[in-house]
N, C-alpha and C positions, 0 to 999 in steps of 0.2 A: 601526576603519575600514580601517587598512592591511591587516590580515589578510583582511578581507572582500573588498577589491579583489584581493588575491593569489589568493583562491579563485575570483573571477570569471575571472581569467586562466587558471587551471587548467581551468575549465569550457570556455573557448573553445578551448584546446589540445586538449581531449578530442575535439573535432569532427573532428580529423584521422583518428581511428580508426573513424569510422562505417562500418559494413558496408552495402553497397548491394545485397546479394543477398537482397532481401526475399522472404519466402514466407509466405502465410497459414497459420496454424496451427502455426508453429514456435517462437513465443516468442523471436524474434530481436531484438537491439537495433538496430533500423533506424528511420528516421523513420516516425511513426505518427499515427493520428488521436486516440488517447487515451493519456495517460500516467498511471501509478499510482505515487505515493509510498506504499509499503506500510505504513509506520508512522512517525509523527513523535512526538517528545517535546519538551516545553518545560517546564523547571523553573521554577515560579512562586514558589519560596522566596526567602530572603534574598539580595539582590543582583540579583533579577529586574529591578527598576526601572532599575538602572544598566547592564543588559545583561551582567552578570557570571556568569549561571547558564547551565546547559546548554540548548542550543536546537537546532533543525533548520533547515538552509538548503536551499532548493529552487532549482534552475536549470532554466529552460524555454527551449529554443532553437528557432529557426525555420530549418529546413533549406532553405527556399525563398527565392528572390531577391525574391519578391513579399510584400507585407504580408499578415498572417494574423490573424484574430480567434480568440481562445481564451477558454474559461471555466475558472476555477480554483474548485473547490468543496471544502469541508472536511467531514469525516464523523467521527463518534465511533467508538470501538471496538465499539459495538453496531450500527454501520452507519446511524446517524441523521444526515441532512444538517443542517448548522448555518449555513453561510454560503457565498455564491457571489459572484464578481465577475468582470468581463471584463477582459482585457488585449489590447492590439493590439501585435503584434510586427512591426516593420519587417523588410524582407528581410534574412535572415541575422543577425537580432538575438537578444539573450538577455535574459530577464527573471529577475532574482534576487530571491528572497523569503526573508526571515528570518521564520519562523513566530512568533517572539517579538513582532514588530511588531504582528501582529493581536491577540494577547492583551494587549498593552500599550496597545491603543486608539489606535494611530497611524493615519495615513492611508496606505493601500496601494493603488496603482493608481487613485488618485483617489477611493477609498472611505474615508470617515471611520469608523473602528471604535470611536471613543471612547464611543459610546452602546450598543455591542454587547457590551462585555466582561462586563457583569452577566449576560448570557445565555450567552456563549461559554465563559467559564471554568468555571462549574458543569457545563455540558453535557459538557465534555471532561475533567472530573475526577470525574464520577459523583455530583455533588451536586445537590440540588434548586435550581432557578433561583429567585432571589428575585423575579423579575419575571414569569415565566410558569408556574413550576412549583409555586408555593406553594399555589395553590388545589387542584390535582389531586395534589400531592405526587409528581410524576413525575421520573424521571431518564433521561438519554439515553446514559449510558455506565457502565462499571464503575468502582467507587471503590476505588483501591488505598490510599487514605489517606496518600499521600506528597506531595500538592500538586504533581503533575506533570500537565500537560495532554497527553492522548494522542489519537491518531486517525490518519486517513489522508487523502490528498489525491488528487483526480481532476482531470485536465486534459483538456478536449475541444476539438478544433477545431470552430469554429462558423460557421454562416451568419448568425446573428442574435444581437444583444446582448440582455441582460436576459431570458434564456431560462428562468429557474427552475432546477429540478433534473432530472437524468436520470430520476427516478421519475415525472415528470409527463407526461401525454398531450401529444403533439405535439413532444416533445423530439427524438424519432427518427422518421424515415420512410424507407422503403426507398430505396436508392440515394443516401443522404445528402441527401435533399431536405427533411428536417425542420429544426428549429432547429440541430441539430448537423450538421456536414458529415463527409464521408468523406475529407477531405484528409490524406494521410499525410505531414505536414510537421513534426511535433513530435518533439523528442528532448530528453533531459536526464538529470540526476543529482541526488543529494542528499548532504548532509554532516551528520553529528552533530557539533556543535561544543561543546567544553568549555573556555571561556576561562580558568577558574581554573587548570586543569592544563595549559594550552597544548597541548591534544590535540584531534585530530579523526579521525573515521572516516566512511566514505561508501561509496556504491555507485551503480550505474546504476539509473534508474527502470525500471519495467516498461513496455515499449513495446507497445502493442496496436494492430495494424493494422486497417484497414477495407477492405472491397471490396464494390462493388455488383454484381459478376459472379461471384465465386467461390461455388459451391454450398455450400461448407462454412459460409459465413456469410450466405447468402441464403435457405436452405431452411428454412421454418417447421418447428419441431420439433427443429432442431439446437441444440446448446449454444453460445451466443454469450456474450460477456463480460457484457452487460447483460440476459441472458435473463430474470432474475427481474423486471426492470423493464418488460419488453415481453411478458411472459407467454409466453415461448418462441416468439415469432413470427419472430425473427431480423431484425426490421426495423432493429435497431441496426447490423447488418453488421460487428460487431467480432469478431475472432477470440477464442476462449476462451484462458485461461491453462492451465497444466499441472495435473496431479493428483498426480504422484509425482516426487520430487526426490532427488538425491544430492549430497553435498558432503563435503569433508574437514573435520576439526576438530582443535583443540589446546586442551586445558584444563589444561595443565601450569602455565601462568602464572596463579598465584592472583590477581595484581593485575588482570589483564584477560583472562579466558578467552574462547574463541570463543563467540559468541552467534548465535542464529538469529533473523532478522527475517522475519516472515511476514504474509501477508494471505490471508484465506479468504472464500469466497462463502457467505453464510448462506442463499442462494437464496430470499430474501424481501425485502419492503419493510418495514423495521422502524420503528416509532414509539416515542416515549418510553414507559417502563413505570413502574408504581407502585414507589415507593421500597421497597426490601427484596425486590423480585422481579427477574426477568430475562426477556429475550425467550424465546419458546416454544422456539426452536432452541438456546438456550444451556444448558449448554456444548456446543460442537461436539466430537464425537469424531473419531477418525481410524482408518484401516484398518491402518496398519503404521508402526512406528517401531523401527528396528534400528540397532545400532552395531557396528562391526567394528574390530579393531586391525590392525596391519600384517601379522600372520600369518593373518588371516581369522577370528580368534576372534569369535564372535557374542554380543552382549548385547542383550536385549530388555527395556526398561523396562516394568513391569507395567501401569501405568494408561493410560487412553485420553484423557486430557484435558490434554495439555501445550500444546495450541493451541486454547483454548476460545472465543476471541473472533474477531471479524472481523479484527483486527490486533493485533500485539504483538511482544515480543522475549522469546526463551527463553534463559535462562542455562543452558549445558550443565553447570554445576556444581550444578544443582538436586539436592538430596539425594534426591528421589524418582526421579531418573534413575539415580543410583548407578552411573555408568560405572566398570568395573573397570580401565580403562586411560586414559591421558592423551591419546593421539593416535590418529587413525585416520580412518574415514569413516563416514558414516551414510546411511541410506535412510529417507526419509519419504514415505509414501503418505497424502495428505490427503483421499482419497476417504473417504466416511463408512462407518462400520462397520455402520450400520443405515440403511435407506431413509428418505428424508425429502424432501418437496417435489418440485420439478421434477427429472426425470432420475434418480429413485431414489437410489442410493448415489453416483452420480457427483457430484463437487464440485471446481470449479476452485480454484486457489490460486497463490501466488507465494512463493518462499523465497529468501532471501539469507543468506549467512554472513559475519559480521564477525569477522575474526581480528586480534588485537592482541598486542603484546609490550611488557612493562615500562612501559606507559603512554607509550611513545615512538614505536612503530612500529605501523602498521595497514594492513590491506588488506581491501577488501570485494568480494565477487564473487557474482553470481547463481549459485544452485545449478544443477547440470546437470539438464536435463529428462529424466526416465526414461519417463514416460508422459503423454500429453495427457489433458485432460478429454474425456469422450465422452458421447454422448447415450443415456440409458436404463440403461446398466450400467457398472460399474467398468472402467477400462482395465486391460489386462494389465500386471502389474508383475513384474519379475524375482523369482524365488523363490517365486512363488505356484503 
């Protein structure tokens, strides 16, 4: 508890560094209408009941002096929504969520999750649900076989409570007049917490701004964040995320090498699939993945499926990457190599890099945006 309170203080201090120079389409960390936790992990193994296993903490802040309504929704790494609940943030307030509490069946924001764990745990571990999946033998996520719940979280500023999911009709309407609003007042960050090893890592959430007037996010046919959910009509008014990213890396530390945290747009509304199969878009390929050392020596891993799901974490010591150097920088273009769905090969994404040393020091930072997601064709990427 003492550690959790300390992390709350850190989240509050972080507010002093908020940038006020917001601009639609730049993926900048400013107060926004939508927040994205790109990937969470909760270890359900021994020690889970006592809170001793790895978990993910989420901090949601209100940049406004007025009260704001927001919705928090959980999604699997196949992009299937599993739970949603409302929170009311007083002016300048912060809401802290330990994702473990949901999977432990505790009460979160007034919602009792004790009756939901039999569905949520299988959904986020890729198992068949004993309550709803047994008849159809369907799964909602990928099964790594390690008893770790995975997925991502979306937070939306709202006009109306109990609004369902962003995939449903009426959730968005032009100008922020639907169940969701266009209030750019939310900001936050996340922490991967490992109590056993007294270690934590974290980064800033993806901040996705809305506008009811900017043509980039109000023109039908343009790529917006929720384009797949609104059939490309842009009525969600949310800016798209990027398509190509660059970041430094260090894999010299065998104990804790750099890892890539990613989120990708499957460009579809995904439903549970039959056990043993996967969604039609899976695995997601990518256009480019290149690594460079300090002298500019280039290494290109051969395969195209290092980022196959909607969300995940990539260990850069993966033997299939086979990097011939320990330090350097990498370029990831997560546009698709082959055309699929809305906007052809264009595909939005989010990339963060977690760098740690000796299990004692850690820094997380969003990768640098190289090219934005574009409508219809792949964005221009350096080196192409």
